[in-house]
C-alpha positions in Angstrom: 52.9 -144.9 179.1 54.1 -142.6 181.8 56.5 -140.8 179.5 57.0 -137.3 178.2 57.7 -137.3 174.5 60.1 -134.6 173.3 58.1 -133.7 170.2 55.1 -131.8 168.8 51.8 -133.0 170.2 50.4 -133.7 166.8 53.2 -136.3 166.3 52.4 -137.9 169.7 48.7 -138.1 169.0 49.4 -139.8 165.6 51.1 -142.6 167.6 48.5 -143.0 170.4 46.0 -145.7 169.7 42.5 -144.3 169.0 40.2 -143.8 171.9 42.6 -144.7 174.7 42.9 -141.3 176.6 40.5 -140.8 179.5 41.1 -137.1 180.1 43.1 -134.2 178.5 44.5 -131.6 181.0 46.5 -128.8 179.6 47.3 -125.2 179.3 48.4 -124.1 175.8 50.5 -121.0 175.0 48.2 -118.0 175.1 49.5 -116.2 172.0 50.2 -113.0 174.0 53.5 -111.9 172.6 53.2 -108.8 170.4 54.0 -109.6 166.8 56.8 -107.0 166.7 58.4 -108.2 169.9 61.9 -109.8 170.0 60.6 -112.1 172.8 59.4 -115.4 171.4 57.7 -116.4 174.6 59.3 -119.8 174.8 62.6 -121.2 173.7 61.3 -123.2 170.7 57.9 -121.7 170.1 56.9 -118.2 168.9 53.9 -117.2 171.0 52.9 -114.4 168.6 51.0 -115.9 165.7 48.2 -114.0 164.0 44.8 -114.7 165.5 43.7 -116.7 162.4 46.9 -118.8 162.5 46.5 -119.5 166.2 42.9 -120.6 165.8 43.8 -122.9 162.8 46.7 -124.4 165.0 44.2 -125.0 167.9 41.7 -126.7 165.6 44.3 -129.1 164.4 45.1 -130.0 168.0 41.4 -130.6 168.7 41.2 -133.0 165.7 43.9 -135.0 167.5 41.9 -134.9 170.7 38.9 -136.4 168.9 41.1 -139.3 167.7 42.7 -140.2 171.0 40.0 -139.4 173.6 37.8 -142.2 174.8 34.0 -142.0 174.6 32.7 -139.5 177.2 36.2 -138.2 177.8 36.8 -134.5 178.6 39.3 -131.8 177.5 40.2 -129.4 180.3 41.7 -126.4 178.5 43.2 -123.6 180.7 43.4 -120.3 178.8 43.7 -116.7 179.6 44.0 -113.5 177.5 46.6 -110.9 176.9 46.3 -107.2 177.8 46.9 -106.3 174.1 44.8 -109.1 172.7 41.7 -109.5 174.8 39.5 -111.1 172.1 41.5 -114.1 171.0 40.4 -116.4 173.9 36.8 -115.9 173.0 37.5 -116.4 169.3 39.2 -119.7 169.9 36.4 -121.0 172.0 33.8 -119.9 169.4 35.7 -121.7 166.6 36.2 -124.9 168.6 32.4 -125.0 169.0 31.7 -124.1 165.4 34.4 -126.0 163.6 35.2 -129.1 165.6 33.3 -132.0 167.1 33.6 -130.5 170.6 31.3 -128.2 172.5 31.6 -126.2 175.7 30.2 -128.1 178.8 31.4 -125.8 181.6 33.7 -122.9 182.4 35.8 -123.2 185.6 37.3 -120.1 187.2 40.7 -120.5 188.8 41.6 -117.9 191.3 45.4 -117.8 191.8 47.0 -116.7 195.1 48.9 -113.9 193.5 48.8 -111.9 190.2 52.0 -110.5 188.7 52.8 -108.3 187.0 50.2 -105.7 188.2 48.5 -104.0 185.3 49.7 -100.4 185.2 47.1 -99.3 182.6 44.7 -96.6 183.7 41.6 -98.6 182.6 42.5 -102.3 182.6 42.4 -104.6 185.6 45.1 -106.8 187.1 44.0 -110.4 186.3 44.1 -112.8 189.3 41.8 -115.4 187.7 42.1 -117.7 184.7 39.6 -120.0 183.0 39.4 -123.7 182.4 37.2 -124.5 179.5 35.6 -128.0 179.8 35.0 -129.4 176.3 33.2 -132.6 175.5 32.0 -134.0 172.2 28.8 -132.6 171.0 27.0 -135.9 171.1 28.3 -136.6 174.6 27.1 -133.4 176.2 24.6 -135.3 178.5 26.9 -138.3 179.2 30.5 -137.1 179.6 32.4 -138.3 182.6 32.3 -136.4 186.0 32.7 -137.7 189.5 29.8 -135.8 191.2 28.5 -138.0 194.0 24.9 -139.1 194.0 23.3 -138.0 197.4 19.8 -139.4 197.1 16.9 -140.1 194.8 13.5 -138.4 194.5 10.4 -140.5 194.7 10.3 -140.3 190.9 13.7 -142.0 190.8 15.5 -138.8 189.7 19.0 -138.7 191.2 20.1 -135.8 193.4 23.9 -135.0 193.1 26.3 -133.0 195.3 27.1 -129.4 194.5 30.5 -129.0 192.8 31.2 -125.3 192.2 32.9 -124.0 189.1 35.5 -122.1 191.2 39.0 -123.3 192.2 41.2 -121.5 194.6 44.7 -122.9 194.1 48.3 -121.6 194.2 49.9 -120.4 191.0 52.7 -123.0 190.7 54.9 -125.4 192.6 58.0 -123.4 191.9 59.0 -121.0 189.2 61.7 -121.9 186.7 64.0 -119.7 184.6 62.4 -121.2 181.4 58.8 -120.8 182.3 57.4 -118.6 185.1 53.8 -119.3 184.1 53.4 -122.9 185.1 50.3 -124.1 187.0 50.4 -125.9 190.3 50.0 -129.6 191.2 47.2 -128.5 193.5 45.4 -126.9 190.6 45.7 -130.1 188.4 44.6 -132.4 191.2 41.5 -130.3 191.9 40.6 -130.8 188.2 41.4 -134.5 188.0 39.5 -135.3 191.2 36.4 -134.0 189.4 36.9 -135.5 186.0 39.3 -138.5 186.2 38.2 -142.0 187.1 40.6 -144.1 189.1 43.7 -145.3 187.1 42.9 -142.9 184.2 45.2 -142.3 181.3 45.7 -138.5 181.2 47.3 -136.7 178.3 48.9 -133.2 178.4 49.9 -132.0 175.0 51.8 -129.0 176.4 53.5 -130.8 179.3 56.0 -128.0 180.0 57.8 -128.6 183.3 55.7 -131.6 184.2 53.1 -130.5 186.6 50.3 -132.7 185.1 52.6 -135.7 185.3 53.4 -135.0 189.0 49.7 -134.8 189.8 49.1 -138.1 188.1 52.0 -139.8 190.0 50.5 -138.6 193.3 47.0 -139.8 192.6 47.8 -143.1 190.8 46.9 -142.1 187.3 48.9 -142.8 184.1 50.2 -140.0 182.0 51.4 -139.3 178.5 52.9 -135.9 177.7 54.2 -134.0 174.7 56.7 -131.2 175.0 58.8 -129.7 172.1 61.5 -128.3 174.4 64.2 -130.7 175.5 65.1 -128.4 178.4 61.5 -128.5 179.7 61.5 -132.3 179.4 64.7 -132.5 181.5 63.2 -130.3 184.2 60.0 -132.3 184.1 61.8 -135.7 184.4 63.8 -134.4 187.4 
């Protein structure tokens, strides 16, 4: 508990006791590096798989989520798309729905404070929003955990809940690092966990990176478990 494991997430999830994680919060690599590029995207991970390979890789990870996630737990999966591969994000979501035990419960739009680099294409927009896909198990679509407050009851007994909008305005990151300039911010994670994490939850991030999810958990009194294949990232996160 409260440790970042320097290993592949599938290894970590094999060791986690079944049905012990309350919430998964993560942002996977987006697979946006062109196949012929010399840039790997990360120090130990090649972010330029074929679409089919990336989808297969994602489905294996969701099998792990199904093993470790408690009943009515939620997966908050932050994804975006690349300028040269605009379809992959949609293909991934479609196959998670079709080929795993999970379905899509909500889509949250995250508006960042800045967008770099600006898109210099004559017909493509500069992207200042990203998406958080809220996945739950198919048989828990009507019961998955959420912290919406009950405001009142109708005469029939039906509960009336507060409005929680599917829009988050939060800064990009806490600080940029030389290893990863695309980290998300503690503010962003806390906005998500305040909606979906019960007090003293165990939160798992299979792509812990430089540790933002863990920092958010420490601030709000949650427990965390993280996986990260890069030792350099782990050292930054622990610091």
